[in-house]
Steps between C-alpha positions, in 0.01 A plus 500: 500500500652832397558777748532863407577806702273798488668770300609246239277368226149445635286232335270769370556868462350779304594488134725799430363523145129512586402745769316338790479150353623217720704221347415170666707186490407152602706530818320567827682719754480380861662557832676207664215484755238484224694229318535289816129546580400385151731199519358403842145524364584269209665252738193507727262443211710211365571326831182566702205603283553278194533181707173588680328538163651173378350329805160655426519373141601151617221486759242615246631254241456212744127576526430332170354624172699809396255616233245613760736569788475875570750475785761352265443764231512780759825367646655468152395856414652629826818309422518657154446850638769445764745377234424807287574726798827315566598534134423874503707557814785283369503706179526822705784346698682392183478854358590672828789743523612587851548874520733618774449842641782753495743485791527878523216745551353655189232757430392319182189280493610143424371147552471414870485863611248643743373826357323771698294726274255786543181470299480842333122476456408420862816609685540178698816291523511146368765232531572246227747212487597377152495120503503213253217283375335301775621734774247776440243597762325813383326561834842509670653725232713220347459554126619284213793662322331422166188701590437835330544683831838340570615550142416869533711528815805296387806711433354813657678683781411663830344843441361415155133544425354226282181452308414134447228365275326205668180319400298715744634828354809710568674504836731785599764461768801675642772257609597586857728212599663184364623250756579132538331329793631166617 
């Protein structure tokens, strides 16, 4: 699994030739914590949940005629859905790129940063943390780095005022602080 340092090439950046258009790659940026969490979830699904479903299928199969056995068909469907989820997570893991945060303080918004902004429309302060896929929690301010909001903040510096087009309209912020929480 590749590791890159913030400040070096990021798996997706804004295309310098087309203003405001993000260039996406098939790599998925993640923190080490996010990567380990995803790996643990896959291990749990493979070693705990799939065997339970296999037992359900076996128990239902032993009840006789499979053509009219709703329990068997339900267990097989659950098994298929679980396998699809495992495959999806394994694909994310295979395409993951661990992004290390900078060792020295910076005033530039980068992956893994905690950003304090002032909403210029309402005047209140908001805090966002730019995280990788699977680590986002929008209620807690942890936003996916591929989201329009995060893409609008990436590369900006403390003191800058930004206007970001998001699906709900345009958001305007002033960047007050960039920090790296442990």
